[in-house]
PDB file of N, CA, C and O in Angstrom:
ATOM      1  N   MET A   1      -3.349  20.977 -25.296  1.00  0.00           N
ATOM      2  CA  MET A   1      -2.274  20.052 -24.992  1.00  0.00           C
ATOM      3  C   MET A   1      -1.072  20.823 -24.439  1.00  0.00           C
ATOM      4  O   MET A   1      -0.783  21.947 -24.848  1.00  0.00           O
ATOM      5  N   THR A   2      -0.397  20.185 -23.511  1.00  0.00           N
ATOM      6  CA  THR A   2       0.783  20.761 -22.876  1.00  0.00           C
ATOM      7  C   THR A   2       1.957  19.809 -23.095  1.00  0.00           C
ATOM      8  O   THR A   2       1.775  18.593 -23.149  1.00  0.00           O
ATOM      9  N   ALA A   3       3.151  20.363 -23.219  1.00  0.00           N
ATOM     10  CA  ALA A   3       4.351  19.543 -23.381  1.00  0.00           C
ATOM     11  C   ALA A   3       4.860  19.118 -22.003  1.00  0.00           C
ATOM     12  O   ALA A   3       4.983  19.936 -21.091  1.00  0.00           O
ATOM     13  N   TYR A   4       5.147  17.847 -21.874  1.00  0.00           N
ATOM     14  CA  TYR A   4       5.689  17.279 -20.639  1.00  0.00           C
ATOM     15  C   TYR A   4       6.931  16.458 -20.967  1.00  0.00           C
ATOM     16  O   TYR A   4       7.077  15.944 -22.077  1.00  0.00           O
ATOM     17  N   THR A   5       7.807  16.344 -20.002  1.00  0.00           N
ATOM     18  CA  THR A   5       8.934  15.427 -20.097  1.00  0.00           C
ATOM     19  C   THR A   5       8.749  14.361 -19.038  1.00  0.00           C
ATOM     20  O   THR A   5       8.698  14.654 -17.844  1.00  0.00           O
ATOM     21  N   ALA A   6       8.649  13.129 -19.486  1.00  0.00           N
ATOM     22  CA  ALA A   6       8.523  11.987 -18.584  1.00  0.00           C
ATOM     23  C   ALA A   6       9.886  11.320 -18.484  1.00  0.00           C
ATOM     24  O   ALA A   6      10.477  10.941 -19.495  1.00  0.00           O
ATOM     25  N   THR A   7      10.375  11.180 -17.271  1.00  0.00           N
ATOM     26  CA  THR A   7      11.643  10.502 -17.045  1.00  0.00           C
ATOM     27  C   THR A   7      11.345   9.111 -16.514  1.00  0.00           C
ATOM     28  O   THR A   7      10.721   8.950 -15.465  1.00  0.00           O
ATOM     29  N   VAL A   8      11.801   8.105 -17.258  1.00  0.00           N
ATOM     30  CA  VAL A   8      11.591   6.711 -16.877  1.00  0.00           C
ATOM     31  C   VAL A   8      12.948   6.125 -16.507  1.00  0.00           C
ATOM     32  O   VAL A   8      13.865   6.095 -17.328  1.00  0.00           O
ATOM     33  N   THR A   9      13.069   5.660 -15.270  1.00  0.00           N
ATOM     34  CA  THR A   9      14.301   5.030 -14.804  1.00  0.00           C
ATOM     35  C   THR A   9      14.025   3.546 -14.623  1.00  0.00           C
ATOM     36  O   THR A   9      13.145   3.151 -13.859  1.00  0.00           O
ATOM     37  N   VAL A  10      14.791   2.734 -15.339  1.00  0.00           N
ATOM     38  CA  VAL A  10      14.614   1.279 -15.329  1.00  0.00           C
ATOM     39  C   VAL A  10      15.853   0.657 -14.704  1.00  0.00           C
ATOM     40  O   VAL A  10      16.980   0.945 -15.107  1.00  0.00           O
ATOM     41  N   ARG A  11      15.627  -0.205 -13.704  1.00  0.00           N
ATOM     42  CA  ARG A  11      16.755  -0.892 -13.064  1.00  0.00           C
ATOM     43  C   ARG A  11      16.375  -2.348 -12.816  1.00  0.00           C
ATOM     44  O   ARG A  11      15.198  -2.698 -12.736  1.00  0.00           O
ATOM     45  N   LEU A  12      17.387  -3.173 -12.698  1.00  0.00           N
ATOM     46  CA  LEU A  12      17.145  -4.581 -12.389  1.00  0.00           C
ATOM     47  C   LEU A  12      16.605  -4.708 -10.966  1.00  0.00           C
ATOM     48  O   LEU A  12      16.999  -3.958 -10.073  1.00  0.00           O
ATOM     49  N   LYS A  13      15.703  -5.662 -10.767  1.00  0.00           N
ATOM     50  CA  LYS A  13      15.177  -5.916  -9.424  1.00  0.00           C
ATOM     51  C   LYS A  13      16.310  -6.440  -8.545  1.00  0.00           C
ATOM     52  O   LYS A  13      17.273  -7.035  -9.029  1.00  0.00           O
ATOM     53  N   ARG A  14      16.171  -6.208  -7.261  1.00  0.00           N
ATOM     54  CA  ARG A  14      17.163  -6.740  -6.318  1.00  0.00           C
ATOM     55  C   ARG A  14      17.184  -8.270  -6.458  1.00  0.00           C
ATOM     56  O   ARG A  14      16.146  -8.919  -6.587  1.00  0.00           O
ATOM     57  N   GLY A  15      18.377  -8.805  -6.428  1.00  0.00           N
ATOM     58  CA  GLY A  15      18.530 -10.250  -6.542  1.00  0.00           C
ATOM     59  C   GLY A  15      18.786 -10.725  -7.964  1.00  0.00           C
ATOM     60  O   GLY A  15      19.191 -11.871  -8.164  1.00  0.00           O
ATOM     61  N   VAL A  16      18.558  -9.866  -8.959  1.00  0.00           N
ATOM     62  CA  VAL A  16      18.848 -10.218 -10.351  1.00  0.00           C
ATOM     63  C   VAL A  16      20.308  -9.861 -10.626  1.00  0.00           C
ATOM     64  O   VAL A  16      20.756  -8.765 -10.292  1.00  0.00           O
ATOM     65  N   LEU A  17      21.030 -10.769 -11.221  1.00  0.00           N
ATOM     66  CA  LEU A  17      22.444 -10.578 -11.507  1.00  0.00           C
ATOM     67  C   LEU A  17      22.653  -9.320 -12.347  1.00  0.00           C
ATOM     68  O   LEU A  17      22.002  -9.142 -13.377  1.00  0.00           O
ATOM     69  N   ASP A  18      23.555  -8.455 -11.909  1.00  0.00           N
ATOM     70  CA  ASP A  18      23.845  -7.191 -12.581  1.00  0.00           C
ATOM     71  C   ASP A  18      25.359  -7.091 -12.779  1.00  0.00           C
ATOM     72  O   ASP A  18      26.041  -6.418 -12.006  1.00  0.00           O
ATOM     73  N   PRO A  19      25.891  -7.763 -13.819  1.00  0.00           N
ATOM     74  CA  PRO A  19      27.345  -7.797 -13.994  1.00  0.00           C
ATOM     75  C   PRO A  19      27.967  -6.417 -14.227  1.00  0.00           C
ATOM     76  O   PRO A  19      29.094  -6.176 -13.794  1.00  0.00           O
ATOM     77  N   GLU A  20      27.266  -5.521 -14.894  1.00  0.00           N
ATOM     78  CA  GLU A  20      27.796  -4.174 -15.117  1.00  0.00           C
ATOM     79  C   GLU A  20      28.016  -3.460 -13.779  1.00  0.00           C
ATOM     80  O   GLU A  20      29.060  -2.846 -13.561  1.00  0.00           O
ATOM     81  N   ALA A  21      27.035  -3.546 -12.896  1.00  0.00           N
ATOM     82  CA  ALA A  21      27.146  -2.905 -11.591  1.00  0.00           C
ATOM     83  C   ALA A  21      28.239  -3.553 -10.744  1.00  0.00           C
ATOM     84  O   ALA A  21      28.965  -2.855 -10.037  1.00  0.00           O
ATOM     85  N   GLU A  22      28.362  -4.863 -10.806  1.00  0.00           N
ATOM     86  CA  GLU A  22      29.401  -5.547 -10.018  1.00  0.00           C
ATOM     87  C   GLU A  22      30.795  -5.130 -10.465  1.00  0.00           C
ATOM     88  O   GLU A  22      31.672  -4.895  -9.633  1.00  0.00           O
ATOM     89  N   THR A  23      31.002  -5.038 -11.776  1.00  0.00           N
ATOM     90  CA  THR A  23      32.301  -4.606 -12.295  1.00  0.00           C
ATOM     91  C   THR A  23      32.604  -3.179 -11.865  1.00  0.00           C
ATOM     92  O   THR A  23      33.722  -2.873 -11.452  1.00  0.00           O
ATOM     93  N   THR A  24      31.611  -2.309 -11.962  1.00  0.00           N
ATOM     94  CA  THR A  24      31.792  -0.905 -11.565  1.00  0.00           C
ATOM     95  C   THR A  24      32.034  -0.789 -10.067  1.00  0.00           C
ATOM     96  O   THR A  24      32.864   0.007  -9.627  1.00  0.00           O
ATOM     97  N   LYS A  25      31.312  -1.578  -9.288  1.00  0.00           N
ATOM     98  CA  LYS A  25      31.478  -1.563  -7.825  1.00  0.00           C
ATOM     99  C   LYS A  25      32.904  -1.959  -7.452  1.00  0.00           C
ATOM    100  O   LYS A  25      33.533  -1.303  -6.622  1.00  0.00           O
ATOM    101  N   ARG A  26      33.415  -3.024  -8.056  1.00  0.00           N
ATOM    102  CA  ARG A  26      34.786  -3.460  -7.757  1.00  0.00           C
ATOM    103  C   ARG A  26      35.803  -2.383  -8.134  1.00  0.00           C
ATOM    104  O   ARG A  26      36.765  -2.147  -7.403  1.00  0.00           O
ATOM    105  N   ALA A  27      35.586  -1.730  -9.281  1.00  0.00           N
ATOM    106  CA  ALA A  27      36.505  -0.676  -9.708  1.00  0.00           C
ATOM    107  C   ALA A  27      36.472   0.508  -8.734  1.00  0.00           C
ATOM    108  O   ALA A  27      37.520   1.062  -8.400  1.00  0.00           O
ATOM    109  N   LEU A  28      35.292   0.892  -8.285  1.00  0.00           N
ATOM    110  CA  LEU A  28      35.188   1.986  -7.318  1.00  0.00           C
ATOM    111  C   LEU A  28      35.854   1.621  -5.994  1.00  0.00           C
ATOM    112  O   LEU A  28      36.497   2.463  -5.367  1.00  0.00           O
ATOM    113  N   GLU A  29      35.702   0.375  -5.570  1.00  0.00           N
ATOM    114  CA  GLU A  29      36.349  -0.065  -4.327  1.00  0.00           C
ATOM    115  C   GLU A  29      37.869  -0.043  -4.466  1.00  0.00           C
ATOM    116  O   GLU A  29      38.566   0.299  -3.512  1.00  0.00           O
ATOM    117  N   ARG A  30      38.391  -0.402  -5.636  1.00  0.00           N
ATOM    118  CA  ARG A  30      39.842  -0.334  -5.866  1.00  0.00           C
ATOM    119  C   ARG A  30      40.333   1.111  -5.824  1.00  0.00           C
ATOM    120  O   ARG A  30      41.497   1.367  -5.515  1.00  0.00           O
ATOM    121  N   LEU A  31      39.447   2.050  -6.132  1.00  0.00           N
ATOM    122  CA  LEU A  31      39.803   3.471  -6.069  1.00  0.00           C
ATOM    123  C   LEU A  31      39.659   4.045  -4.666  1.00  0.00           C
ATOM    124  O   LEU A  31      39.913   5.229  -4.446  1.00  0.00           O
ATOM    125  N   GLY A  32      39.252   3.207  -3.719  1.00  0.00           N
ATOM    126  CA  GLY A  32      39.175   3.642  -2.334  1.00  0.00           C
ATOM    127  C   GLY A  32      37.784   4.006  -1.840  1.00  0.00           C
ATOM    128  O   GLY A  32      37.643   4.456  -0.703  1.00  0.00           O
ATOM    129  N   PHE A  33      36.761   3.828  -2.653  1.00  0.00           N
ATOM    130  CA  PHE A  33      35.399   4.133  -2.220  1.00  0.00           C
ATOM    131  C   PHE A  33      34.793   2.927  -1.518  1.00  0.00           C
ATOM    132  O   PHE A  33      34.908   1.798  -1.996  1.00  0.00           O
ATOM    133  N   GLU A  34      34.153   3.168  -0.388  1.00  0.00           N
ATOM    134  CA  GLU A  34      33.472   2.096   0.336  1.00  0.00           C
ATOM    135  C   GLU A  34      32.004   2.113  -0.059  1.00  0.00           C
ATOM    136  O   GLU A  34      31.328   3.131   0.094  1.00  0.00           O
ATOM    137  N   LEU A  35      31.510   0.989  -0.567  1.00  0.00           N
ATOM    138  CA  LEU A  35      30.128   0.900  -1.037  1.00  0.00           C
ATOM    139  C   LEU A  35      29.401  -0.256  -0.375  1.00  0.00           C
ATOM    140  O   LEU A  35      29.980  -1.322  -0.164  1.00  0.00           O
ATOM    141  N   GLN A  36      28.153  -0.049  -0.053  1.00  0.00           N
ATOM    142  CA  GLN A  36      27.310  -1.138   0.432  1.00  0.00           C
ATOM    143  C   GLN A  36      26.746  -1.921  -0.740  1.00  0.00           C
ATOM    144  O   GLN A  36      26.535  -3.129  -0.634  1.00  0.00           O
ATOM    145  N   GLY A  37      26.500  -1.250  -1.853  1.00  0.00           N
ATOM    146  CA  GLY A  37      25.953  -1.894  -3.031  1.00  0.00           C
ATOM    147  C   GLY A  37      25.884  -0.898  -4.171  1.00  0.00           C
ATOM    148  O   GLY A  37      26.036   0.307  -3.972  1.00  0.00           O
ATOM    149  N   LEU A  38      25.656  -1.408  -5.350  1.00  0.00           N
ATOM    150  CA  LEU A  38      25.555  -0.572  -6.536  1.00  0.00           C
ATOM    151  C   LEU A  38      24.670  -1.299  -7.545  1.00  0.00           C
ATOM    152  O   LEU A  38      24.823  -2.501  -7.763  1.00  0.00           O
ATOM    153  N   ARG A  39      23.750  -0.569  -8.155  1.00  0.00           N
ATOM    154  CA  ARG A  39      22.916  -1.136  -9.218  1.00  0.00           C
ATOM    155  C   ARG A  39      22.972  -0.208 -10.416  1.00  0.00           C
ATOM    156  O   ARG A  39      22.973   1.013 -10.263  1.00  0.00           O
ATOM    157  N   SER A  40      23.017  -0.780 -11.596  1.00  0.00           N
ATOM    158  CA  SER A  40      22.989   0.036 -12.803  1.00  0.00           C
ATOM    159  C   SER A  40      21.533   0.337 -13.162  1.00  0.00           C
ATOM    160  O   SER A  40      20.614  -0.360 -12.732  1.00  0.00           O
ATOM    161  N   ALA A  41      21.346   1.387 -13.955  1.00  0.00           N
ATOM    162  CA  ALA A  41      20.000   1.778 -14.365  1.00  0.00           C
ATOM    163  C   ALA A  41      20.057   2.421 -15.738  1.00  0.00           C
ATOM    164  O   ALA A  41      21.071   3.003 -16.123  1.00  0.00           O
ATOM    165  N   ASP A  42      18.963   2.309 -16.469  1.00  0.00           N
ATOM    166  CA  ASP A  42      18.788   3.024 -17.725  1.00  0.00           C
ATOM    167  C   ASP A  42      17.839   4.176 -17.460  1.00  0.00           C
ATOM    168  O   ASP A  42      16.875   4.042 -16.705  1.00  0.00           O
ATOM    169  N   HIS A  43      18.115   5.290 -18.077  1.00  0.00           N
ATOM    170  CA  HIS A  43      17.372   6.523 -17.832  1.00  0.00           C
ATOM    171  C   HIS A  43      16.859   7.025 -19.184  1.00  0.00           C
ATOM    172  O   HIS A  43      17.654   7.317 -20.078  1.00  0.00           O
ATOM    173  N   PHE A  44      15.543   7.126 -19.335  1.00  0.00           N
ATOM    174  CA  PHE A  44      14.934   7.585 -20.576  1.00  0.00           C
ATOM    175  C   PHE A  44      14.169   8.875 -20.307  1.00  0.00           C
ATOM    176  O   PHE A  44      13.436   8.966 -19.322  1.00  0.00           O
ATOM    177  N   GLU A  45      14.332   9.866 -21.170  1.00  0.00           N
ATOM    178  CA  GLU A  45      13.544  11.088 -21.094  1.00  0.00           C
ATOM    179  C   GLU A  45      12.673  11.145 -22.333  1.00  0.00           C
ATOM    180  O   GLU A  45      13.175  11.185 -23.456  1.00  0.00           O
ATOM    181  N   VAL A  46      11.362  11.147 -22.122  1.00  0.00           N
ATOM    182  CA  VAL A  46      10.401  11.098 -23.212  1.00  0.00           C
ATOM    183  C   VAL A  46       9.601  12.398 -23.208  1.00  0.00           C
ATOM    184  O   VAL A  46       8.964  12.734 -22.210  1.00  0.00           O
ATOM    185  N   ASP A  47       9.633  13.120 -24.311  1.00  0.00           N
ATOM    186  CA  ASP A  47       8.845  14.343 -24.442  1.00  0.00           C
ATOM    187  C   ASP A  47       7.503  13.984 -25.061  1.00  0.00           C
ATOM    188  O   ASP A  47       7.449  13.391 -26.138  1.00  0.00           O
ATOM    189  N   VAL A  48       6.420  14.343 -24.382  1.00  0.00           N
ATOM    190  CA  VAL A  48       5.073  14.021 -24.865  1.00  0.00           C
ATOM    191  C   VAL A  48       4.162  15.238 -24.704  1.00  0.00           C
ATOM    192  O   VAL A  48       4.358  16.075 -23.823  1.00  0.00           O
ATOM    193  N   ASP A  49       3.171  15.308 -25.573  1.00  0.00           N
ATOM    194  CA  ASP A  49       2.095  16.283 -25.425  1.00  0.00           C
ATOM    195  C   ASP A  49       0.910  15.555 -24.812  1.00  0.00           C
ATOM    196  O   ASP A  49       0.528  14.486 -25.289  1.00  0.00           O
ATOM    197  N   ALA A  50       0.329  16.111 -23.776  1.00  0.00           N
ATOM    198  CA  ALA A  50      -0.786  15.474 -23.088  1.00  0.00           C
ATOM    199  C   ALA A  50      -1.692  16.539 -22.490  1.00  0.00           C
ATOM    200  O   ALA A  50      -1.297  17.695 -22.342  1.00  0.00           O
ATOM    201  N   ASP A  51      -2.911  16.136 -22.149  1.00  0.00           N
ATOM    202  CA  ASP A  51      -3.875  17.059 -21.551  1.00  0.00           C
ATOM    203  C   ASP A  51      -3.526  17.410 -20.108  1.00  0.00           C
ATOM    204  O   ASP A  51      -3.889  18.479 -19.617  1.00  0.00           O
ATOM    205  N   SER A  52      -2.809  16.492 -19.424  1.00  0.00           N
ATOM    206  CA  SER A  52      -2.451  16.723 -18.024  1.00  0.00           C
ATOM    207  C   SER A  52      -1.197  15.920 -17.689  1.00  0.00           C
ATOM    208  O   SER A  52      -0.775  15.047 -18.448  1.00  0.00           O
ATOM    209  N   ALA A  53      -0.618  16.235 -16.545  1.00  0.00           N
ATOM    210  CA  ALA A  53       0.553  15.479 -16.083  1.00  0.00           C
ATOM    211  C   ALA A  53       0.182  14.019 -15.841  1.00  0.00           C
ATOM    212  O   ALA A  53       0.980  13.117 -16.099  1.00  0.00           O
ATOM    213  N   ALA A  54      -1.026  13.794 -15.349  1.00  0.00           N
ATOM    214  CA  ALA A  54      -1.478  12.416 -15.103  1.00  0.00           C
ATOM    215  C   ALA A  54      -1.572  11.639 -16.410  1.00  0.00           C
ATOM    216  O   ALA A  54      -1.198  10.467 -16.463  1.00  0.00           O
ATOM    217  N   ASP A  55      -2.071  12.284 -17.470  1.00  0.00           N
ATOM    218  CA  ASP A  55      -2.136  11.620 -18.773  1.00  0.00           C
ATOM    219  C   ASP A  55      -0.744  11.319 -19.309  1.00  0.00           C
ATOM    220  O   ASP A  55      -0.509  10.246 -19.865  1.00  0.00           O
ATOM    221  N   ALA A  56       0.182  12.264 -19.145  1.00  0.00           N
ATOM    222  CA  ALA A  56       1.564  12.050 -19.587  1.00  0.00           C
ATOM    223  C   ALA A  56       2.199  10.895 -18.824  1.00  0.00           C
ATOM    224  O   ALA A  56       2.906  10.073 -19.405  1.00  0.00           O
ATOM    225  N   GLU A  57       1.942  10.837 -17.518  1.00  0.00           N
ATOM    226  CA  GLU A  57       2.483   9.743 -16.703  1.00  0.00           C
ATOM    227  C   GLU A  57       1.899   8.406 -17.131  1.00  0.00           C
ATOM    228  O   GLU A  57       2.612   7.404 -17.195  1.00  0.00           O
ATOM    229  N   GLU A  58       0.618   8.390 -17.420  1.00  0.00           N
ATOM    230  CA  GLU A  58      -0.031   7.148 -17.865  1.00  0.00           C
ATOM    231  C   GLU A  58       0.577   6.655 -19.185  1.00  0.00           C
ATOM    232  O   GLU A  58       0.811   5.458 -19.352  1.00  0.00           O
ATOM    233  N   ARG A  59       0.830   7.567 -20.109  1.00  0.00           N
ATOM    234  CA  ARG A  59       1.440   7.187 -21.390  1.00  0.00           C
ATOM    235  C   ARG A  59       2.857   6.672 -21.184  1.00  0.00           C
ATOM    236  O   ARG A  59       3.242   5.671 -21.787  1.00  0.00           O
ATOM    237  N   ALA A  60       3.637   7.338 -20.345  1.00  0.00           N
ATOM    238  CA  ALA A  60       5.009   6.901 -20.081  1.00  0.00           C
ATOM    239  C   ALA A  60       5.025   5.556 -19.372  1.00  0.00           C
ATOM    240  O   ALA A  60       5.884   4.717 -19.642  1.00  0.00           O
ATOM    241  N   ASP A  61       4.075   5.350 -18.464  1.00  0.00           N
ATOM    242  CA  ASP A  61       3.970   4.070 -17.765  1.00  0.00           C
ATOM    243  C   ASP A  61       3.676   2.951 -18.763  1.00  0.00           C
ATOM    244  O   ASP A  61       4.245   1.864 -18.665  1.00  0.00           O
ATOM    245  N   GLU A  62       2.798   3.213 -19.711  1.00  0.00           N
ATOM    246  CA  GLU A  62       2.493   2.205 -20.730  1.00  0.00           C
ATOM    247  C   GLU A  62       3.725   1.902 -21.582  1.00  0.00           C
ATOM    248  O   GLU A  62       3.978   0.746 -21.922  1.00  0.00           O
ATOM    249  N   MET A  63       4.492   2.943 -21.927  1.00  0.00           N
ATOM    250  CA  MET A  63       5.736   2.734 -22.681  1.00  0.00           C
ATOM    251  C   MET A  63       6.689   1.832 -21.903  1.00  0.00           C
ATOM    252  O   MET A  63       7.302   0.926 -22.467  1.00  0.00           O
ATOM    253  N   ALA A  64       6.805   2.093 -20.603  1.00  0.00           N
ATOM    254  CA  ALA A  64       7.696   1.285 -19.766  1.00  0.00           C
ATOM    255  C   ALA A  64       7.232  -0.160 -19.715  1.00  0.00           C
ATOM    256  O   ALA A  64       8.039  -1.083 -19.827  1.00  0.00           O
ATOM    257  N   GLN A  65       5.934  -0.355 -19.545  1.00  0.00           N
ATOM    258  CA  GLN A  65       5.395  -1.714 -19.457  1.00  0.00           C
ATOM    259  C   GLN A  65       5.532  -2.480 -20.771  1.00  0.00           C
ATOM    260  O   GLN A  65       5.798  -3.682 -20.772  1.00  0.00           O
ATOM    261  N   ARG A  66       5.352  -1.783 -21.877  1.00  0.00           N
ATOM    262  CA  ARG A  66       5.331  -2.460 -23.175  1.00  0.00           C
ATOM    263  C   ARG A  66       6.696  -2.619 -23.823  1.00  0.00           C
ATOM    264  O   ARG A  66       6.894  -3.536 -24.619  1.00  0.00           O
ATOM    265  N   LEU A  67       7.653  -1.735 -23.496  1.00  0.00           N
ATOM    266  CA  LEU A  67       8.931  -1.815 -24.194  1.00  0.00           C
ATOM    267  C   LEU A  67      10.151  -1.529 -23.324  1.00  0.00           C
ATOM    268  O   LEU A  67      11.131  -2.272 -23.383  1.00  0.00           O
ATOM    269  N   LEU A  68      10.111  -0.485 -22.531  1.00  0.00           N
ATOM    270  CA  LEU A  68      11.317  -0.031 -21.847  1.00  0.00           C
ATOM    271  C   LEU A  68      11.773  -0.954 -20.718  1.00  0.00           C
ATOM    272  O   LEU A  68      12.965  -1.016 -20.416  1.00  0.00           O
ATOM    273  N   ALA A  69      10.847  -1.665 -20.097  1.00  0.00           N
ATOM    274  CA  ALA A  69      11.177  -2.539 -18.964  1.00  0.00           C
ATOM    275  C   ALA A  69      10.568  -3.922 -19.174  1.00  0.00           C
ATOM    276  O   ALA A  69       9.518  -4.072 -19.799  1.00  0.00           O
ATOM    277  N   ASN A  70      11.242  -4.909 -18.644  1.00  0.00           N
ATOM    278  CA  ASN A  70      10.710  -6.268 -18.596  1.00  0.00           C
ATOM    279  C   ASN A  70      10.258  -6.485 -17.154  1.00  0.00           C
ATOM    280  O   ASN A  70      11.098  -6.611 -16.263  1.00  0.00           O
ATOM    281  N   PRO A  71       8.942  -6.532 -16.906  1.00  0.00           N
ATOM    282  CA  PRO A  71       8.467  -6.584 -15.525  1.00  0.00           C
ATOM    283  C   PRO A  71       8.930  -7.811 -14.743  1.00  0.00           C
ATOM    284  O   PRO A  71       8.841  -7.822 -13.516  1.00  0.00           O
ATOM    285  N   THR A  72       9.413  -8.824 -15.417  1.00  0.00           N
ATOM    286  CA  THR A  72       9.923 -10.002 -14.730  1.00  0.00           C
ATOM    287  C   THR A  72      11.231  -9.704 -14.008  1.00  0.00           C
ATOM    288  O   THR A  72      11.473 -10.221 -12.917  1.00  0.00           O
ATOM    289  N   ILE A  73      12.069  -8.876 -14.612  1.00  0.00           N
ATOM    290  CA  ILE A  73      13.396  -8.619 -14.033  1.00  0.00           C
ATOM    291  C   ILE A  73      13.660  -7.162 -13.689  1.00  0.00           C
ATOM    292  O   ILE A  73      14.660  -6.859 -13.039  1.00  0.00           O
ATOM    293  N   HIS A  74      12.784  -6.250 -14.110  1.00  0.00           N
ATOM    294  CA  HIS A  74      13.023  -4.822 -13.900  1.00  0.00           C
ATOM    295  C   HIS A  74      11.984  -4.175 -12.990  1.00  0.00           C
ATOM    296  O   HIS A  74      10.820  -4.574 -12.963  1.00  0.00           O
ATOM    297  N   ASP A  75      12.429  -3.180 -12.257  1.00  0.00           N
ATOM    298  CA  ASP A  75      11.565  -2.203 -11.599  1.00  0.00           C
ATOM    299  C   ASP A  75      11.751  -0.913 -12.378  1.00  0.00           C
ATOM    300  O   ASP A  75      12.785  -0.705 -13.014  1.00  0.00           O
ATOM    301  N   TYR A  76      10.742  -0.044 -12.327  1.00  0.00           N
ATOM    302  CA  TYR A  76      10.905   1.243 -12.988  1.00  0.00           C
ATOM    303  C   TYR A  76      10.127   2.316 -12.253  1.00  0.00           C
ATOM    304  O   TYR A  76       9.162   2.032 -11.543  1.00  0.00           O
ATOM    305  N   ASP A  77      10.567   3.564 -12.437  1.00  0.00           N
ATOM    306  CA  ASP A  77       9.910   4.728 -11.870  1.00  0.00           C
ATOM    307  C   ASP A  77       9.629   5.702 -12.996  1.00  0.00           C
ATOM    308  O   ASP A  77      10.408   5.804 -13.943  1.00  0.00           O
ATOM    309  N   VAL A  78       8.517   6.418 -12.899  1.00  0.00           N
ATOM    310  CA  VAL A  78       8.159   7.442 -13.859  1.00  0.00           C
ATOM    311  C   VAL A  78       7.966   8.754 -13.112  1.00  0.00           C
ATOM    312  O   VAL A  78       7.215   8.821 -12.139  1.00  0.00           O
ATOM    313  N   VAL A  79       8.653   9.801 -13.578  1.00  0.00           N
ATOM    314  CA  VAL A  79       8.493  11.141 -13.026  1.00  0.00           C
ATOM    315  C   VAL A  79       8.165  12.079 -14.192  1.00  0.00           C
ATOM    316  O   VAL A  79       8.858  12.080 -15.210  1.00  0.00           O
ATOM    317  N   VAL A  80       7.115  12.866 -14.036  1.00  0.00           N
ATOM    318  CA  VAL A  80       6.670  13.759 -15.110  1.00  0.00           C
ATOM    319  C   VAL A  80       6.786  15.206 -14.664  1.00  0.00           C
ATOM    320  O   VAL A  80       6.378  15.564 -13.559  1.00  0.00           O
ATOM    321  N   GLU A  81       7.348  16.034 -15.536  1.00  0.00           N
ATOM    322  CA  GLU A  81       7.436  17.468 -15.293  1.00  0.00           C
ATOM    323  C   GLU A  81       6.977  18.204 -16.540  1.00  0.00           C
ATOM    324  O   GLU A  81       7.150  17.718 -17.657  1.00  0.00           O
ATOM    325  N   GLU A  82       6.400  19.361 -16.344  1.00  0.00           N
ATOM    326  CA  GLU A  82       6.030  20.180 -17.484  1.00  0.00           C
ATOM    327  C   GLU A  82       7.302  20.650 -18.165  1.00  0.00           C
ATOM    328  O   GLU A  82       8.231  21.122 -17.510  1.00  0.00           O
ATOM    329  N   ALA A  83       7.339  20.517 -19.493  1.00  0.00           N
ATOM    330  CA  ALA A  83       8.536  20.904 -20.253  1.00  0.00           C
ATOM    331  C   ALA A  83       8.705  22.416 -20.193  1.00  0.00           C
ATOM    332  O   ALA A  83       7.733  23.167 -20.112  1.00  0.00           O
ATOM    333  N   GLU A  84       9.944  22.837 -20.233  1.00  0.00           N
ATOM    334  CA  GLU A  84      10.237  24.276 -20.165  1.00  0.00           C
ATOM    335  C   GLU A  84      10.194  24.887 -21.539  1.00  0.00           C
ATOM    336  O   GLU A  84      10.415  26.089 -21.688  1.00  0.00           O
TER     337      GLU A  84
END
């Protein structure tokens, strides 16, 4: 078994109301930043032991599907790296 870190980034799908991002976007615009759009995201780092990076990714994907993301309103990405 090898130690891996799976990074799961969960964000609302485009078109789903994101009040946190809208508030932050307005504040950034008041500070003089020009933005086309802004979306908030949750970022999870999961340390797992697995036989391969593919196995670690599969486990993290299952975690995202079962708990970390709601597939009706969220998109998510999984990136796996060998732990240092």
